mmCIF file as gemmi writes it, N, C-alpha and C atoms, coordinates in Angstrom:
data_model
loop_
_atom_site.group_PDB
_atom_site.id
_atom_site.type_symbol
_atom_site.label_atom_id
_atom_site.label_alt_id
_atom_site.label_comp_id
_atom_site.label_asym_id
_atom_site.label_entity_id
_atom_site.label_seq_id
_atom_site.pdbx_PDB_ins_code
_atom_site.Cartn_x
_atom_site.Cartn_y
_atom_site.Cartn_z
_atom_site.occupancy
_atom_site.B_iso_or_equiv
_atom_site.pdbx_formal_charge
_atom_site.auth_seq_id
_atom_site.auth_asym_id
_atom_site.pdbx_PDB_model_num
ATOM 1 N N . MET Axp A 1 ? 89.404 53.898 180.186 1 0 ? 1 A 1
ATOM 2 C CA . MET Axp A 1 ? 89.226 55.03 181.074 1 0 ? 1 A 1
ATOM 3 C C . MET Axp A 1 ? 89.121 54.479 182.506 1 0 ? 1 A 1
ATOM 4 N N . PRO Axp A 2 ? 89.854 55.086 183.423 1 0 ? 2 A 1
ATOM 5 C CA . PRO Axp A 2 ? 89.805 54.575 184.803 1 0 ? 2 A 1
ATOM 6 C C . PRO Axp A 2 ? 88.462 54.855 185.465 1 0 ? 2 A 1
ATOM 7 N N . ARG Axp A 3 ? 88.16 54.036 186.466 1 0 ? 3 A 1
ATOM 8 C CA . ARG Axp A 3 ? 86.897 54.212 187.173 1 0 ? 3 A 1
ATOM 9 C C . ARG Axp A 3 ? 86.933 55.435 188.076 1 0 ? 3 A 1
ATOM 10 N N . ASP Axp A 4 ? 88.084 55.696 188.695 1 0 ? 4 A 1
ATOM 11 C CA . ASP Axp A 4 ? 88.231 56.862 189.564 1 0 ? 4 A 1
ATOM 12 C C . ASP Axp A 4 ? 89.47 57.643 189.154 1 0 ? 4 A 1
ATOM 13 N N . ILE Axp A 5 ? 89.408 58.955 189.322 1 0 ? 5 A 1
ATOM 14 C CA . ILE Axp A 5 ? 90.529 59.833 189.016 1 0 ? 5 A 1
ATOM 15 C C . ILE Axp A 5 ? 91.009 60.438 190.321 1 0 ? 5 A 1
ATOM 16 N N . ASN Axp A 6 ? 92.297 60.278 190.597 1 0 ? 6 A 1
ATOM 17 C CA . ASN Axp A 6 ? 92.874 60.83 191.804 1 0 ? 6 A 1
ATOM 18 C C . ASN Axp A 6 ? 93.278 62.277 191.527 1 0 ? 6 A 1
ATOM 19 N N . PHE Axp A 7 ? 92.6 63.219 192.148 1 0 ? 7 A 1
ATOM 20 C CA . PHE Axp A 7 ? 92.866 64.643 191.945 1 0 ? 7 A 1
ATOM 21 C C . PHE Axp A 7 ? 93.275 65.241 193.282 1 0 ? 7 A 1
ATOM 22 N N . PHE Axp A 8 ? 94.587 65.32 193.509 1 0 ? 8 A 1
ATOM 23 C CA . PHE Axp A 8 ? 95.164 65.835 194.748 1 0 ? 8 A 1
ATOM 24 C C . PHE Axp A 8 ? 94.603 65.118 195.977 1 0 ? 8 A 1
ATOM 25 N N . GLY Axp A 9 ? 94.516 63.8 195.883 1 0 ? 9 A 1
ATOM 26 C CA . GLY Axp A 9 ? 94.047 63.012 197.004 1 0 ? 9 A 1
ATOM 27 C C . GLY Axp A 9 ? 92.548 62.831 197.087 1 0 ? 9 A 1
ATOM 28 N N . VAL Axp A 10 ? 91.811 63.446 196.201 1 0 ? 10 A 1
ATOM 29 C CA . VAL Axp A 10 ? 90.353 63.315 196.177 1 0 ? 10 A 1
ATOM 30 C C . VAL Axp A 10 ? 89.988 62.434 194.992 1 0 ? 10 A 1
ATOM 31 N N . LEU Axp A 11 ? 89.238 61.367 195.248 1 0 ? 11 A 1
ATOM 32 C CA . LEU Axp A 11 ? 88.82 60.48 194.166 1 0 ? 11 A 1
ATOM 33 C C . LEU Axp A 11 ? 87.555 61.022 193.51 1 0 ? 11 A 1
ATOM 34 N N . LEU Axp A 12 ? 87.665 61.274 192.218 1 0 ? 12 A 1
ATOM 35 C CA . LEU Axp A 12 ? 86.539 61.782 191.441 1 0 ? 12 A 1
ATOM 36 C C . LEU Axp A 12 ? 86.058 60.695 190.491 1 0 ? 12 A 1
ATOM 37 N N . PRO Axp A 13 ? 84.79 60.703 190.127 1 0 ? 13 A 1
ATOM 38 C CA . PRO Axp A 13 ? 84.283 59.682 189.199 1 0 ? 13 A 1
ATOM 39 C C . PRO Axp A 13 ? 84.977 59.774 187.841 1 0 ? 13 A 1
ATOM 40 N N . GLY Axp A 14 ? 85.103 58.632 187.187 1 0 ? 14 A 1
ATOM 41 C CA . GLY Axp A 14 ? 85.774 58.585 185.897 1 0 ? 14 A 1
ATOM 42 C C . GLY Axp A 14 ? 85.003 59.249 184.77 1 0 ? 14 A 1
ATOM 43 N N . ILE Axp A 15 ? 83.701 59.444 184.952 1 0 ? 15 A 1
ATOM 44 C CA . ILE Axp A 15 ? 82.914 60.062 183.888 1 0 ? 15 A 1
ATOM 45 C C . ILE Axp A 15 ? 82.861 61.585 184.016 1 0 ? 15 A 1
ATOM 46 N N . LEU Axp A 16 ? 83.566 62.141 184.995 1 0 ? 16 A 1
ATOM 47 C CA . LEU Axp A 16 ? 83.563 63.595 185.17 1 0 ? 16 A 1
ATOM 48 C C . LEU Axp A 16 ? 84.118 64.329 183.951 1 0 ? 16 A 1
ATOM 49 N N . PRO Axp A 17 ? 85.227 63.872 183.316 1 0 ? 17 A 1
ATOM 50 C CA . PRO Axp A 17 ? 85.673 64.565 182.096 1 0 ? 17 A 1
ATOM 51 C C . PRO Axp A 17 ? 84.634 64.522 180.98 1 0 ? 17 A 1
ATOM 52 N N . LEU Axp A 18 ? 83.901 63.407 180.866 1 0 ? 18 A 1
ATOM 53 C CA . LEU Axp A 18 ? 82.85 63.332 179.85 1 0 ? 18 A 1
ATOM 54 C C . LEU Axp A 18 ? 81.718 64.302 180.159 1 0 ? 18 A 1
ATOM 55 N N . PHE Axp A 19 ? 81.407 64.451 181.434 1 0 ? 19 A 1
ATOM 56 C CA . PHE Axp A 19 ? 80.369 65.39 181.839 1 0 ? 19 A 1
ATOM 57 C C . PHE Axp A 19 ? 80.778 66.824 181.493 1 0 ? 19 A 1
ATOM 58 N N . LEU Axp A 20 ? 82.025 67.178 181.743 1 0 ? 20 A 1
ATOM 59 C CA . LEU Axp A 20 ? 82.502 68.525 181.432 1 0 ? 20 A 1
ATOM 60 C C . LEU Axp A 20 ? 82.55 68.758 179.924 1 0 ? 20 A 1
ATOM 61 N N . LEU Axp A 21 ? 82.961 67.738 179.166 1 0 ? 21 A 1
ATOM 62 C CA . LEU Axp A 21 ? 82.954 67.857 177.712 1 0 ? 21 A 1
ATOM 63 C C . LEU Axp A 21 ? 81.53 68.011 177.189 1 0 ? 21 A 1
ATOM 64 N N . THR Axp A 22 ? 80.598 67.292 177.8 1 0 ? 22 A 1
ATOM 65 C CA . THR Axp A 22 ? 79.192 67.416 177.413 1 0 ? 22 A 1
ATOM 66 C C . THR Axp A 22 ? 78.679 68.823 177.689 1 0 ? 22 A 1
ATOM 67 N N . LEU Axp A 23 ? 79.067 69.401 178.805 1 0 ? 23 A 1
ATOM 68 C CA . LEU Axp A 23 ? 78.651 70.776 179.099 1 0 ? 23 A 1
ATOM 69 C C . LEU Axp A 23 ? 79.147 71.743 178.032 1 0 ? 23 A 1
ATOM 70 N N . LEU Axp A 24 ? 80.405 71.599 177.625 1 0 ? 24 A 1
ATOM 71 C CA . LEU Axp A 24 ? 80.953 72.489 176.591 1 0 ? 24 A 1
ATOM 72 C C . LEU Axp A 24 ? 80.243 72.306 175.252 1 0 ? 24 A 1
ATOM 73 N N . LEU Axp A 25 ? 80.025 71.049 174.864 1 0 ? 25 A 1
ATOM 74 C CA . LEU Axp A 25 ? 79.322 70.787 173.607 1 0 ? 25 A 1
ATOM 75 C C . LEU Axp A 25 ? 77.884 71.28 173.65 1 0 ? 25 A 1
ATOM 76 N N . GLN Axp A 26 ? 77.231 71.103 174.779 1 0 ? 26 A 1
ATOM 77 C CA . GLN Axp A 26 ? 75.84 71.518 174.901 1 0 ? 26 A 1
ATOM 78 C C . GLN Axp A 26 ? 75.716 73.034 174.825 1 0 ? 26 A 1
ATOM 79 N N . VAL Axp A 27 ? 76.639 73.758 175.43 1 0 ? 27 A 1
ATOM 80 C CA . VAL Axp A 27 ? 76.604 75.22 175.362 1 0 ? 27 A 1
ATOM 81 C C . VAL Axp A 27 ? 76.822 75.683 173.922 1 0 ? 27 A 1
ATOM 82 N N . ALA Axp A 28 ? 77.741 75.04 173.208 1 0 ? 28 A 1
ATOM 83 C CA . ALA Axp A 28 ? 78 75.424 171.819 1 0 ? 28 A 1
ATOM 84 C C . ALA Axp A 28 ? 76.793 75.131 170.928 1 0 ? 28 A 1
ATOM 85 N N . ILE Axp A 29 ? 76.206 73.945 171.057 1 0 ? 29 A 1
ATOM 86 C CA . ILE Axp A 29 ? 75.05 73.585 170.232 1 0 ? 29 A 1
ATOM 87 C C . ILE Axp A 29 ? 73.833 74.421 170.625 1 0 ? 29 A 1
ATOM 88 N N . ASP Axp A 30 ? 73.696 74.706 171.912 1 0 ? 30 A 1
ATOM 89 C CA . ASP Axp A 30 ? 72.583 75.516 172.392 1 0 ? 30 A 1
ATOM 90 C C . ASP Axp A 30 ? 72.645 76.929 171.821 1 0 ? 30 A 1
ATOM 91 N N . SER Axp A 31 ? 73.826 77.51 171.791 1 0 ? 31 A 1
ATOM 92 C CA . SER Axp A 31 ? 73.943 78.862 171.229 1 0 ? 31 A 1
ATOM 93 C C . SER Axp A 31 ? 73.679 78.854 169.729 1 0 ? 31 A 1
ATOM 94 N N . LEU Axp A 32 ? 74.099 77.794 169.055 1 0 ? 32 A 1
ATOM 95 C CA . LEU Axp A 32 ? 73.816 77.675 167.625 1 0 ? 32 A 1
ATOM 96 C C . LEU Axp A 32 ? 72.317 77.55 167.366 1 0 ? 32 A 1
ATOM 97 N N . LEU Axp A 33 ? 71.639 76.701 168.143 1 0 ? 33 A 1
ATOM 98 C CA . LEU Axp A 33 ? 70.191 76.552 167.975 1 0 ? 33 A 1
ATOM 99 C C . LEU Axp A 33 ? 69.445 77.835 168.326 1 0 ? 33 A 1
ATOM 100 N N . ASN Axp A 34 ? 69.938 78.558 169.31 1 0 ? 34 A 1
ATOM 101 C CA . ASN Axp A 34 ? 69.316 79.824 169.68 1 0 ? 34 A 1
ATOM 102 C C . ASN Axp A 34 ? 69.51 80.866 168.578 1 0 ? 34 A 1
ATOM 103 N N . ARG Axp A 35 ? 70.672 80.847 167.963 1 0 ? 35 A 1
ATOM 104 C CA . ARG Axp A 35 ? 70.967 81.815 166.911 1 0 ? 35 A 1
ATOM 105 C C . ARG Axp A 35 ? 70.118 81.595 165.667 1 0 ? 35 A 1
ATOM 106 N N . ILE Axp A 36 ? 69.845 80.319 165.335 1 0 ? 36 A 1
ATOM 107 C CA . ILE Axp A 36 ? 69.042 80.06 164.135 1 0 ? 36 A 1
ATOM 108 C C . ILE Axp A 36 ? 67.543 80.098 164.425 1 0 ? 36 A 1
ATOM 109 N N . GLY Axp A 37 ? 67.167 80.231 165.688 1 0 ? 37 A 1
ATOM 110 C CA . GLY Axp A 37 ? 65.757 80.384 166.037 1 0 ? 37 A 1
ATOM 111 C C . GLY Axp A 37 ? 64.99 79.094 166.206 1 0 ? 37 A 1
ATOM 112 N N . ALA Axp A 38 ? 65.675 78.017 166.541 1 0 ? 38 A 1
ATOM 113 C CA . ALA Axp A 38 ? 64.998 76.729 166.69 1 0 ? 38 A 1
ATOM 114 C C . ALA Axp A 38 ? 64.135 76.677 167.942 1 0 ? 38 A 1
ATOM 115 N N . TYR Axp A 39 ? 64.473 77.452 168.942 1 0 ? 39 A 1
ATOM 116 C CA . TYR Axp A 39 ? 63.709 77.414 170.193 1 0 ? 39 A 1
ATOM 117 C C . TYR Axp A 39 ? 62.375 78.145 170.083 1 0 ? 39 A 1
ATOM 118 N N . ARG Axp A 40 ? 62.225 78.994 169.104 1 0 ? 40 A 1
ATOM 119 C CA . ARG Axp A 40 ? 60.93 79.658 168.909 1 0 ? 40 A 1
ATOM 120 C C . ARG Axp A 40 ? 59.884 78.689 168.387 1 0 ? 40 A 1
ATOM 121 N N . ARG Axp A 41 ? 60.345 77.612 167.745 1 0 ? 41 A 1
ATOM 122 C CA . ARG Axp A 41 ? 59.42 76.629 167.182 1 0 ? 41 A 1
ATOM 123 C C . ARG Axp A 41 ? 59.154 75.457 168.119 1 0 ? 41 A 1
ATOM 124 N N . SER Axp A 42 ? 59.839 75.406 169.237 1 0 ? 42 A 1
ATOM 125 C CA . SER Axp A 42 ? 59.661 74.268 170.145 1 0 ? 42 A 1
ATOM 126 C C . SER Axp A 42 ? 58.603 74.589 171.193 1 0 ? 42 A 1
ATOM 127 N N . TRP Axp A 43 ? 57.981 73.532 171.686 1 0 ? 43 A 1
ATOM 128 C CA . TRP Axp A 43 ? 56.915 73.684 172.666 1 0 ? 43 A 1
ATOM 129 C C . TRP Axp A 43 ? 57.471 74.093 174.014 1 0 ? 43 A 1
ATOM 130 N N . HIS Axp A 44 ? 58.596 73.482 174.414 1 0 ? 44 A 1
ATOM 131 C CA . HIS Axp A 44 ? 59.174 73.734 175.73 1 0 ? 44 A 1
ATOM 132 C C . HIS Axp A 44 ? 60.696 73.794 175.571 1 0 ? 44 A 1
ATOM 133 N N . PRO Axp A 45 ? 61.278 74.995 175.429 1 0 ? 45 A 1
ATOM 134 C CA . PRO Axp A 45 ? 62.721 75.095 175.172 1 0 ? 45 A 1
ATOM 135 C C . PRO Axp A 45 ? 63.599 74.478 176.263 1 0 ? 45 A 1
ATOM 136 N N . ALA Axp A 46 ? 63.184 74.559 177.519 1 0 ? 46 A 1
ATOM 137 C CA . ALA Axp A 46 ? 63.992 73.968 178.589 1 0 ? 46 A 1
ATOM 138 C C . ALA Axp A 46 ? 64.04 72.449 178.459 1 0 ? 46 A 1
ATOM 139 N N . LEU Axp A 47 ? 62.953 71.847 178.05 1 0 ? 47 A 1
ATOM 140 C CA . LEU Axp A 47 ? 62.919 70.407 177.844 1 0 ? 47 A 1
ATOM 141 C C . LEU Axp A 47 ? 63.819 70.001 176.678 1 0 ? 47 A 1
ATOM 142 N N . VAL Axp A 48 ? 63.847 70.803 175.639 1 0 ? 48 A 1
ATOM 143 C CA . VAL Axp A 48 ? 64.74 70.535 174.502 1 0 ? 48 A 1
ATOM 144 C C . VAL Axp A 48 ? 66.193 70.603 174.956 1 0 ? 48 A 1
ATOM 145 N N . ARG Axp A 49 ? 66.517 71.56 175.804 1 0 ? 49 A 1
ATOM 146 C CA . ARG Axp A 49 ? 67.892 71.686 176.301 1 0 ? 49 A 1
ATOM 147 C C . ARG Axp A 49 ? 68.297 70.485 177.153 1 0 ? 49 A 1
ATOM 148 N N . VAL Axp A 50 ? 67.398 70.027 178.007 1 0 ? 50 A 1
ATOM 149 C CA . VAL Axp A 50 ? 67.706 68.859 178.841 1 0 ? 50 A 1
ATOM 150 C C . VAL Axp A 50 ? 67.86 67.616 177.973 1 0 ? 50 A 1
ATOM 151 N N . CYS Axp A 51 ? 66.979 67.441 177.007 1 0 ? 51 A 1
ATOM 152 C CA . CYS Axp A 51 ? 67.071 66.28 176.121 1 0 ? 51 A 1
ATOM 153 C C . CYS Axp A 51 ? 68.355 66.322 175.295 1 0 ? 51 A 1
ATOM 154 N N . LEU Axp A 52 ? 68.761 67.493 174.87 1 0 ? 52 A 1
ATOM 155 C CA . LEU Axp A 52 ? 70.004 67.644 174.131 1 0 ? 52 A 1
ATOM 156 C C . LEU Axp A 52 ? 71.192 67.239 174.996 1 0 ? 52 A 1
ATOM 157 N N . PHE Axp A 53 ? 71.193 67.663 176.256 1 0 ? 53 A 1
ATOM 158 C CA . PHE Axp A 53 ? 72.266 67.304 177.174 1 0 ? 53 A 1
ATOM 159 C C . PHE Axp A 53 ? 72.316 65.796 177.396 1 0 ? 53 A 1
ATOM 160 N N . VAL Axp A 54 ? 71.159 65.181 177.612 1 0 ? 54 A 1
ATOM 161 C CA . VAL Axp A 54 ? 71.109 63.738 177.861 1 0 ? 54 A 1
ATOM 162 C C . VAL Axp A 54 ? 71.571 62.965 176.627 1 0 ? 54 A 1
ATOM 163 N N . CYS Axp A 55 ? 71.179 63.398 175.454 1 0 ? 55 A 1
ATOM 164 C CA . CYS Axp A 55 ? 71.595 62.709 174.229 1 0 ? 55 A 1
ATOM 165 C C . CYS Axp A 55 ? 73.101 62.813 174.004 1 0 ? 55 A 1
ATOM 166 N N . ILE Axp A 56 ? 73.671 63.979 174.225 1 0 ? 56 A 1
ATOM 167 C CA . ILE Axp A 56 ? 75.116 64.149 174.048 1 0 ? 56 A 1
ATOM 168 C C . ILE Axp A 56 ? 75.874 63.309 175.071 1 0 ? 56 A 1
ATOM 169 N N . PHE Axp A 57 ? 75.454 63.365 176.334 1 0 ? 57 A 1
ATOM 170 C CA . PHE Axp A 57 ? 76.147 62.638 177.393 1 0 ? 57 A 1
ATOM 171 C C . PHE Axp A 57 ? 76.069 61.128 177.183 1 0 ? 57 A 1
ATOM 172 N N . SER Axp A 58 ? 74.894 60.634 176.859 1 0 ? 58 A 1
ATOM 173 C CA . SER Axp A 58 ? 74.761 59.192 176.646 1 0 ? 58 A 1
ATOM 174 C C . SER Axp A 58 ? 75.489 58.749 175.378 1 0 ? 58 A 1
ATOM 175 N N . GLY Axp A 59 ? 75.511 59.584 174.367 1 0 ? 59 A 1
ATOM 176 C CA . GLY Axp A 59 ? 76.255 59.252 173.154 1 0 ? 59 A 1
ATOM 177 C C . GLY Axp A 59 ? 77.751 59.153 173.407 1 0 ? 59 A 1
ATOM 178 N N . LEU Axp A 60 ? 78.291 60.08 174.188 1 0 ? 60 A 1
ATOM 179 C CA . LEU Axp A 60 ? 79.709 60.007 174.541 1 0 ? 60 A 1
ATOM 180 C C . LEU Axp A 60 ? 80.012 58.784 175.397 1 0 ? 60 A 1
ATOM 181 N N . LEU Axp A 61 ? 79.132 58.468 176.328 1 0 ? 61 A 1
ATOM 182 C CA . LEU Axp A 61 ? 79.346 57.286 177.169 1 0 ? 61 A 1
ATOM 183 C C . LEU Axp A 61 ? 79.339 56.005 176.338 1 0 ? 61 A 1
ATOM 184 N N . ILE Axp A 62 ? 78.384 55.884 175.439 1 0 ? 62 A 1
ATOM 185 C CA . ILE Axp A 62 ? 78.31 54.686 174.593 1 0 ? 62 A 1
ATOM 186 C C . ILE Axp A 62 ? 79.525 54.603 173.679 1 0 ? 62 A 1
ATOM 187 N N . PHE Axp A 63 ? 79.948 55.733 173.133 1 0 ? 63 A 1
ATOM 188 C CA . PHE Axp A 63 ? 81.087 55.749 172.212 1 0 ? 63 A 1
ATOM 189 C C . PHE Axp A 63 ? 82.381 55.364 172.919 1 0 ? 63 A 1
ATOM 190 N N . LEU Axp A 64 ? 82.599 55.851 174.134 1 0 ? 64 A 1
ATOM 191 C CA . LEU Axp A 64 ? 83.859 55.61 174.811 1 0 ? 64 A 1
ATOM 192 C C . LEU Axp A 64 ? 83.897 54.333 175.634 1 0 ? 64 A 1
ATOM 193 N N . TYR Axp A 65 ? 82.776 53.865 176.134 1 0 ? 65 A 1
ATOM 194 C CA . TYR Axp A 65 ? 82.768 52.696 176.996 1 0 ? 65 A 1
ATOM 195 C C . TYR Axp A 65 ? 82.397 51.405 176.274 1 0 ? 65 A 1
ATOM 196 N N . LYS Axp A 66 ? 82.143 51.456 174.993 1 0 ? 66 A 1
ATOM 197 C CA . LYS Axp A 66 ? 81.778 50.239 174.275 1 0 ? 66 A 1
ATOM 198 C C . LYS Axp A 66 ? 82.951 49.621 173.581 1 0 ? 66 A 1
């Protein structure tokens, strides 16, 4: 994966596609967890959402950059 992506003359970071993929996966998993009622059992639902995002993003980075 390249370090920078040239998008119409603007250099964007190479991890931007992974970030966008993480957003899509996080929204899908978040809606699934909300539908089954997992957030009613958690102490702080916003913290669970942030941790879920960080885990997905770091997992994709480790998988693709290793």
